[in-house]
C-alpha positions, 0 to 999 in steps of 0.5 A: 290531175285526177278525179279522185284527186279534183275531189280530195282538194275540192273537199279539203277546200271546203273543209278548210272554209268551214273551219275558217268560218267556225274559227271565227271569234264572237267577243260578248260582254262581260258577265258583271253589274253594269250601270248607266250614268242616271241624270242628276236630279235637281234635289240630289244637285241642290243637296250636293251644293249645299255641302260643298258650302259647309265642306269648304266652311263657307257660310250660307247666308240666303238660300232660295231653292226655288229660284235655285240659288245658294248664298254664302261668305267666307273670308270676305269672299261671296260665293253663289252657287245657281241650280238650273234644270235645263230644258233637255232634264238635266241639271246645271250647278253652276258656281261664282265667287266674287269679294276679296277672291285673292285671299283664296283664289283656289276656293272656287275650285274647291267648291267644285271638286266638294261638288262633284265629290258629293254628286260620286264624280 
């Protein structure tokens, strides 16, 4: 191999290496509107829990916002919602049923689903 051929070979290798680097694809975030999940506020969670009672035809018998508790009844089934702000600032909502739950065993699931819908989940 002559010096000219070696120089040409080196040049070709350099061009191919440069082409390989230039050919790398960088994926950026697609343009659009992005939102991050905002922790639920107590007020929003409280309203959604009350709305879930209404959605499922549960008559509210008492509500104590300070204690974070809503109580109601429907067809012999007692429903309680507990709305609590946790130490990390998130809000926890818990539904419980008692009484003649055999009359409507799916009520608790529908309450939870109604709450989730109202929270946009």
